[in-house]
C-alpha positions as a Markdown table, in Angstrom:
| # | Residue | x | y | z |
|---|---|---|---|---|
| 1 | Unk | -0.2 | -0.1 | 0.1 |
| 2 | Unk | 1.5 | 3.2 | -0.9 |
| 3 | Unk | 1.9 | 6.2 | 1.6 |
| 4 | Unk | -1.1 | 8.4 | 0.2 |
| 5 | Unk | -3.3 | 5.9 | 0.2 |
| 6 | Unk | -3.7 | 6.4 | 3.8 |
| 7 | Unk | -6.2 | 9.6 | 4.6 |
| 8 | Unk | -5.6 | 12.0 | 8.1 |
| 9 | Unk | -9.0 | 12.9 | 9.3 |
| 10 | Unk | -9.6 | 16.0 | 11.4 |
| 11 | Unk | -13.0 | 17.6 | 12.6 |
| 12 | Unk | -14.6 | 20.5 | 12.0 |
| 13 | Unk | -17.0 | 22.1 | 14.6 |
| 14 | Unk | -17.7 | 22.0 | 17.9 |
| 15 | Unk | -18.4 | 19.5 | 21.3 |
| 16 | Unk | -21.4 | 17.8 | 21.8 |
| 17 | Unk | -22.6 | 17.1 | 18.3 |
| 18 | Unk | -21.8 | 13.4 | 18.0 |
| 19 | Unk | -18.0 | 13.5 | 17.7 |
| 20 | Unk | -17.2 | 10.7 | 20.7 |
| 21 | Unk | -20.2 | 8.3 | 19.3 |
| 22 | Unk | -18.5 | 8.5 | 15.8 |
| 23 | Unk | -15.2 | 8.1 | 17.1 |
| 24 | Unk | -16.3 | 4.8 | 18.9 |
| 25 | Unk | -18.2 | 3.6 | 15.8 |
| 26 | Unk | -15.1 | 4.0 | 13.2 |
| 27 | Unk | -12.7 | 2.6 | 16.2 |
| 28 | Unk | -14.8 | -0.7 | 15.9 |
| 29 | Unk | -12.5 | -0.9 | 12.3 |
| 30 | Unk | -9.1 | -2.4 | 11.8 |
| 31 | Unk | -8.8 | 0.2 | 9.4 |
| 32 | Unk | -9.2 | 3.1 | 11.9 |
| 33 | Unk | -6.4 | 4.3 | 13.9 |
| 34 | Unk | -7.0 | 7.0 | 16.4 |
| 35 | Unk | -3.3 | 7.1 | 18.1 |
| 36 | Unk | -2.6 | 7.9 | 21.8 |
| 37 | Unk | -5.8 | 9.7 | 22.3 |
| 38 | Unk | -9.3 | 10.3 | 20.6 |
| 39 | Unk | -8.5 | 14.2 | 20.8 |
| 40 | Unk | -5.0 | 15.0 | 20.4 |
| 41 | Unk | -5.5 | 18.6 | 21.3 |
| 42 | Unk | -2.6 | 19.3 | 19.7 |
| 43 | Unk | -2.7 | 21.9 | 16.7 |
| 44 | Unk | -3.1 | 25.0 | 18.7 |
| 45 | Unk | -0.3 | 24.3 | 20.9 |
| 46 | Unk | 1.9 | 23.4 | 17.8 |
| 47 | Unk | 0.8 | 26.8 | 16.0 |
| 48 | Unk | 0.9 | 28.6 | 19.5 |
| 49 | Unk | 4.2 | 30.7 | 20.2 |
| 50 | Unk | 7.2 | 29.1 | 22.2 |
| 51 | Unk | 6.5 | 31.0 | 25.3 |
| 52 | Unk | 2.6 | 30.0 | 25.1 |
| 53 | Unk | 3.6 | 26.4 | 24.5 |
| 54 | Unk | 5.9 | 26.6 | 28.0 |
| 55 | Unk | 3.0 | 28.2 | 29.6 |
| 56 | Unk | 0.7 | 25.7 | 28.5 |
| 57 | Unk | 2.9 | 22.7 | 29.9 |
| 58 | Unk | 3.7 | 24.3 | 32.9 |
| 59 | Unk | 0.1 | 24.6 | 33.6 |
| 60 | Unk | -0.9 | 21.1 | 32.5 |
| 61 | Unk | 2.1 | 19.8 | 34.7 |
| 62 | Unk | 0.7 | 21.5 | 37.7 |
| 63 | Unk | -2.7 | 20.5 | 37.1 |
| 64 | Unk | -1.6 | 16.8 | 37.2 |
| 65 | Unk | 0.5 | 17.2 | 40.1 |
| 66 | Unk | -3.0 | 18.9 | 41.9 |
| 67 | Unk | -4.9 | 16.2 | 41.0 |
| 68 | Unk | -5.4 | 12.8 | 43.2 |
| 69 | Unk | -6.6 | 10.9 | 40.0 |
| 70 | Unk | -4.5 | 11.9 | 37.2 |
| 71 | Unk | -6.1 | 11.8 | 33.9 |
| 72 | Unk | -4.8 | 9.3 | 31.4 |
| 73 | Unk | -5.6 | 11.8 | 28.5 |
| 74 | Unk | -3.5 | 14.5 | 29.9 |
| 75 | Unk | -0.6 | 12.2 | 30.7 |
| 76 | Unk | -0.9 | 10.8 | 27.1 |
| 77 | Unk | -0.9 | 14.4 | 26.1 |
| 78 | Unk | 1.9 | 16.0 | 27.7 |
| 79 | Unk | 4.8 | 13.6 | 25.6 |
| 80 | Unk | 3.2 | 15.7 | 22.2 |
| 81 | Unk | 3.6 | 18.8 | 23.8 |
| 82 | Unk | 7.1 | 18.4 | 25.1 |
| 83 | Unk | 8.5 | 17.2 | 21.4 |
| 84 | Unk | 5.7 | 18.4 | 18.8 |
| 85 | Unk | 7.5 | 17.2 | 15.6 |
| 86 | Unk | 8.7 | 14.0 | 17.3 |
| 87 | Unk | 5.1 | 13.3 | 18.2 |
| 88 | Unk | 4.0 | 13.7 | 14.6 |
| 89 | Unk | 6.9 | 11.5 | 13.3 |
| 90 | Unk | 6.1 | 8.8 | 15.6 |
| 91 | Unk | 2.2 | 8.7 | 15.1 |
| 92 | Unk | 2.1 | 9.0 | 11.5 |
| 93 | Unk | 5.0 | 6.1 | 11.0 |
| 94 | Unk | 3.0 | 4.1 | 13.4 |
| 95 | Unk | -0.2 | 4.6 | 11.6 |
| 96 | Unk | 1.8 | 3.4 | 8.4 |
| 97 | Unk | 2.8 | 0.7 | 10.0 |
| 98 | Unk | -0.4 | -0.5 | 11.7 |
| 99 | Unk | -1.8 | -3.7 | 9.8 |
| 100 | Unk | -4.5 | -2.6 | 7.6 |
| 101 | Unk | -4.9 | 0.7 | 8.8 |
| 102 | Unk | -6.0 | 3.6 | 6.3 |
| 103 | Unk | -7.6 | 6.0 | 8.6 |
| 104 | Unk | -5.6 | 8.1 | 10.9 |
| 105 | Unk | -7.6 | 10.5 | 12.9 |
| 106 | Unk | -7.6 | 13.4 | 15.6 |
| 107 | Unk | -11.1 | 14.2 | 16.5 |
| 108 | Unk | -10.5 | 17.3 | 18.7 |
| 109 | Unk | -13.7 | 18.9 | 17.8 |
| 110 | Unk | -12.4 | 22.6 | 18.0 |
| 111 | Unk | -9.8 | 22.2 | 15.5 |
| 112 | Unk | -11.9 | 23.9 | 13.1 |
| 113 | Unk | -12.6 | 27.2 | 15.2 |
| 114 | Unk | -9.0 | 27.1 | 16.9 |
| 115 | Unk | -6.9 | 26.5 | 13.7 |
| 116 | Unk | -8.7 | 27.5 | 10.3 |
| 117 | Unk | -6.2 | 29.9 | 9.3 |
| 118 | Unk | -3.6 | 26.7 | 9.9 |
| 119 | Unk | -5.7 | 24.0 | 8.1 |
| 120 | Unk | -3.8 | 24.1 | 5.0 |
| 121 | Unk | -0.5 | 24.0 | 6.7 |
| 122 | Unk | -1.8 | 20.8 | 8.5 |
| 123 | Unk | -2.7 | 19.2 | 5.2 |
| 124 | Unk | 0.7 | 20.1 | 3.8 |
| 125 | Unk | 2.4 | 18.9 | 6.8 |
| 126 | Unk | 0.2 | 15.5 | 7.0 |
| 127 | Unk | 1.2 | 14.8 | 2.9 |
| 128 | Unk | 4.8 | 15.4 | 4.1 |
| 129 | Unk | 4.4 | 12.2 | 6.1 |
| 130 | Unk | 2.2 | 10.4 | 3.6 |
| 131 | Unk | -1.1 | 11.1 | 4.3 |
| 132 | Unk | -4.0 | 12.8 | 2.3 |
| 133 | Unk | -6.0 | 15.1 | 4.7 |
| 134 | Unk | -10.1 | 15.2 | 4.8 |
| 135 | Unk | -12.5 | 16.8 | 7.1 |
| 136 | Unk | -15.6 | 16.0 | 8.9 |
| 137 | Unk | -17.8 | 18.4 | 9.9 |
| 138 | Unk | -20.7 | 17.4 | 12.4 |
| 139 | Unk | -23.2 | 20.0 | 13.0 |
| 140 | Unk | -25.9 | 20.4 | 15.5 |
| 141 | Unk | -29.1 | 22.3 | 16.4 |
| 142 | Unk | -26.9 | 25.6 | 17.8 |
| 143 | Unk | -29.4 | 26.2 | 21.0 |
| 144 | Unk | -29.2 | 22.1 | 21.5 |
| 145 | Unk | -25.6 | 22.4 | 21.2 |
| 146 | Unk | -25.0 | 25.3 | 23.4 |
| 147 | Unk | -27.4 | 23.9 | 26.1 |
| 148 | Unk | -25.9 | 20.4 | 26.0 |
| 149 | Unk | -22.3 | 21.8 | 26.5 |
| 150 | Unk | -23.6 | 24.1 | 29.6 |
| 151 | Unk | -24.6 | 20.8 | 31.3 |
| 152 | Unk | -21.6 | 19.3 | 30.8 |
| 153 | Unk | -19.7 | 22.1 | 31.7 |
| 154 | Unk | -21.9 | 23.0 | 34.8 |
| 155 | Unk | -21.3 | 19.4 | 35.9 |
| 156 | Unk | -17.8 | 19.5 | 35.6 |
| 157 | Unk | -17.9 | 23.0 | 37.8 |
| 158 | Unk | -16.2 | 25.0 | 35.0 |
| 159 | Unk | -19.4 | 27.3 | 34.8 |
| 160 | Unk | -20.3 | 27.2 | 38.4 |
| 161 | Unk | -22.3 | 24.3 | 39.9 |
| 162 | Unk | -25.7 | 24.1 | 41.2 |
| 163 | Unk | -27.5 | 20.3 | 41.7 |
| 164 | Unk | -27.6 | 19.0 | 38.8 |
| 165 | Unk | -30.3 | 16.4 | 39.6 |
| 166 | Unk | -32.9 | 19.3 | 40.4 |
| 167 | Unk | -35.8 | 18.3 | 37.9 |
| 168 | Unk | -36.7 | 21.8 | 38.5 |
| 169 | Unk | -33.3 | 24.1 | 38.8 |
| 170 | Unk | -33.2 | 27.8 | 39.6 |
| 171 | Unk | -33.9 | 29.3 | 36.1 |
| 172 | Unk | -32.2 | 32.7 | 37.2 |
| 173 | Unk | -29.4 | 31.1 | 38.0 |
| 174 | Unk | -29.3 | 29.5 | 34.6 |
| 175 | Unk | -29.7 | 33.0 | 33.1 |
| 176 | Unk | -26.9 | 34.1 | 35.4 |
| 177 | Unk | -24.5 | 31.6 | 33.6 |
| 178 | Unk | -25.8 | 32.3 | 30.4 |
| 179 | Unk | -25.4 | 35.9 | 30.4 |
| 180 | Unk | -22.1 | 35.5 | 31.9 |
| 181 | Unk | -20.9 | 33.6 | 29.4 |
| 182 | Unk | -22.7 | 35.0 | 26.1 |
| 183 | Unk | -19.4 | 36.4 | 24.9 |
| 184 | Unk | -17.1 | 33.6 | 26.0 |
| 185 | Unk | -16.2 | 30.0 | 24.4 |
| 186 | Unk | -19.5 | 28.5 | 25.1 |
| 187 | Unk | -21.5 | 30.8 | 22.7 |
| 188 | Unk | -18.3 | 31.2 | 20.2 |
| 189 | Unk | -17.4 | 28.0 | 19.4 |
| 190 | Unk | -21.5 | 27.4 | 18.6 |
| 191 | Unk | -21.4 | 30.0 | 15.9 |
| 192 | Unk | -20.0 | 28.0 | 13.1 |
| 193 | Unk | -21.4 | 30.8 | 10.5 |
| 194 | Unk | -18.2 | 32.1 | 11.5 |
| 195 | Unk | -16.0 | 30.0 | 10.0 |
| 196 | Unk | -18.3 | 28.4 | 7.4 |
| 197 | Unk | -17.2 | 30.2 | 4.5 |
| 198 | Unk | -13.5 | 30.0 | 5.5 |
| 199 | Unk | -13.2 | 26.3 | 6.0 |
| 200 | Unk | -15.8 | 24.9 | 3.1 |
| 201 | Unk | -13.4 | 27.3 | 0.8 |
| 202 | Unk | -10.6 | 25.4 | 1.5 |
| 203 | Unk | -8.8 | 22.5 | -0.9 |
| 204 | Unk | -9.8 | 19.8 | 1.7 |
| 205 | Unk | -12.6 | 17.3 | 1.0 |
| 206 | Unk | -15.1 | 17.9 | 3.6 |
| 207 | Unk | -18.5 | 16.0 | 4.5 |
| 208 | Unk | -21.0 | 17.7 | 6.5 |
| 209 | Unk | -23.7 | 15.6 | 8.7 |
| 210 | Unk | -26.4 | 16.8 | 10.7 |
| 211 | Unk | -26.4 | 15.6 | 14.5 |
| 212 | Unk | -30.3 | 14.8 | 14.1 |
| 213 | Unk | -29.2 | 11.9 | 11.2 |
| 214 | Unk | -25.8 | 11.0 | 12.5 |
| 215 | Unk | -26.9 | 7.8 | 14.3 |
| 216 | Unk | -27.8 | 5.5 | 11.9 |
| 217 | Unk | -26.4 | 3.1 | 9.6 |
| 218 | Unk | -26.7 | 5.1 | 6.8 |
| 219 | Unk | -24.8 | 8.0 | 8.1 |
| 220 | Unk | -22.0 | 5.9 | 9.3 |
| 221 | Unk | -22.0 | 4.2 | 5.6 |
| 222 | Unk | -21.7 | 7.9 | 4.1 |
| 223 | Unk | -19.1 | 8.3 | 6.3 |
| 224 | Unk | -16.9 | 5.5 | 5.5 |
| 225 | Unk | -17.2 | 5.7 | 1.9 |
| 226 | Unk | -15.9 | 9.2 | 2.1 |
| 227 | Unk | -13.1 | 8.0 | 4.2 |
| 228 | Unk | -12.5 | 4.7 | 2.0 |
| 229 | Unk | -12.8 | 2.4 | 4.6 |
| 230 | Unk | -14.8 | -0.4 | 5.2 |
| 231 | Unk | -18.6 | -0.2 | 6.5 |
| 232 | Unk | -18.9 | -0.7 | 10.4 |
| 233 | Unk | -22.1 | -0.8 | 12.3 |
| 234 | Unk | -23.4 | 2.2 | 14.5 |
| 235 | Unk | -22.4 | 2.0 | 17.8 |
| 236 | Unk | -25.3 | 1.0 | 19.9 |
| 237 | Unk | -24.7 | 3.5 | 22.6 |
| 238 | Unk | -24.4 | 7.4 | 23.2 |
| 239 | Unk | -21.2 | 7.2 | 25.3 |
| 240 | Unk | -22.0 | 10.8 | 26.5 |
| 241 | Unk | -26.0 | 10.2 | 27.0 |
| 242 | Unk | -27.0 | 11.3 | 30.5 |
| 243 | Unk | -29.2 | 14.0 | 32.4 |
| 244 | Unk | -29.9 | 17.0 | 30.6 |
| 245 | Unk | -30.2 | 20.0 | 32.2 |
| 246 | Unk | -34.0 | 21.5 | 31.9 |
| 247 | Unk | -34.0 | 24.6 | 30.6 |
| 248 | Unk | -37.4 | 27.3 | 30.4 |
| 249 | Unk | -38.4 | 28.5 | 27.5 |
| 250 | Unk | -37.9 | 32.1 | 28.3 |
| 251 | Unk | -34.0 | 30.8 | 28.7 |
| 252 | Unk | -34.4 | 28.6 | 25.6 |
| 253 | Unk | -35.4 | 32.4 | 24.1 |
| 254 | Unk | -32.5 | 34.1 | 25.3 |
| 255 | Unk | -30.1 | 32.1 | 24.0 |
| 256 | Unk | -31.7 | 31.8 | 20.7 |
| 257 | Unk | -31.9 | 35.1 | 20.1 |
| 258 | Unk | -28.3 | 35.5 | 20.9 |
| 259 | Unk | -27.6 | 33.0 | 18.3 |
| 260 | Unk | -29.7 | 34.4 | 15.5 |
| 261 | Unk | -26.6 | 35.5 | 13.6 |
| 262 | Unk | -26.4 | 31.4 | 13.1 |
| 263 | Unk | -29.7 | 30.7 | 12.1 |
| 264 | Unk | -29.7 | 33.6 | 10.0 |
| 265 | Unk | -26.6 | 32.6 | 8.1 |
| 266 | Unk | -27.6 | 29.4 | 7.3 |
| 267 | Unk | -31.4 | 29.9 | 6.1 |
| 268 | Unk | -29.6 | 32.4 | 3.6 |
| 269 | Unk | -26.8 | 30.2 | 2.8 |
| 270 | Unk | -28.2 | 26.7 | 2.6 |
| 271 | Unk | -32.2 | 27.4 | 2.5 |
| 272 | Unk | -34.5 | 26.4 | 5.2 |
| 273 | Unk | -35.1 | 23.0 | 3.6 |
| 274 | Unk | -31.6 | 21.9 | 4.5 |
| 275 | Unk | -32.0 | 22.5 | 8.2 |
| 276 | Unk | -33.2 | 19.4 | 10.4 |
| 277 | Unk | -36.4 | 19.7 | 12.8 |
| 278 | Unk | -34.5 | 20.5 | 16.0 |
| 279 | Unk | -33.5 | 24.0 | 14.1 |
| 280 | Unk | -36.6 | 25.2 | 13.0 |
| 281 | Unk | -37.8 | 24.4 | 16.7 |
| 282 | Unk | -35.3 | 26.6 | 18.1 |
| 283 | Unk | -36.1 | 29.0 | 15.3 |
| 284 | Unk | -39.7 | 29.2 | 16.4 |
| 285 | Unk | -38.2 | 31.2 | 19.7 |
| 286 | Unk | -36.5 | 34.3 | 17.3 |
């Protein structure tokens, strides 16, 4: 098998759009090689300044030192940060030598947001290591994605914390969290309209999938055909399925209006018929 018969896969888009489920689905195949960890979280580090890199390593080491239960993913990423070029050489060699592997994948969902201007350089770099580059873009209704991400972050304590088992949580507190987050990553990484034209205009083959239609054999077959690998069955369980935070209609309306530019962009760009039902339900709040 020649080197360029192998493909490097990156993700555009955001968290909470089906990336973990798709990774586990594709990982059932011997043709799929995900490397040391599902999310490399490598490219923003790779393209940052030496000073920023050193600061990031110091912060990560401090976090690991202060955490009783060390996270395996952080420990596995640390060598990649310590020697980025060595990491790329090692992981591409592993993928090229891995029996039956055709796909090397980095399923870090924020790559498109954080490295949009660097995608051509990533493509050129990976070509030098023997890989063509393709992109998968998993997109989800903006309101649903943001609220799902907020639930995850509140459970983890990064957006404040309240009793997440409460079936009727304090909606004033939720509004407080939403208003404070309105100018931060929680909202910004939902604004896929801000990077759509730039990324879709690149000379990188890309395939788009709606979250609503993702969890089916037909969608999986589309992905595997696009990547040039064998078909696999859909993963049976949603690995991140859990209690979703109840959010009032007033708070959903606040979120929808904050994200109105995203909805308007796709209606104008793609037409309303391109949008799944979940998008149209959220647009009713506008």
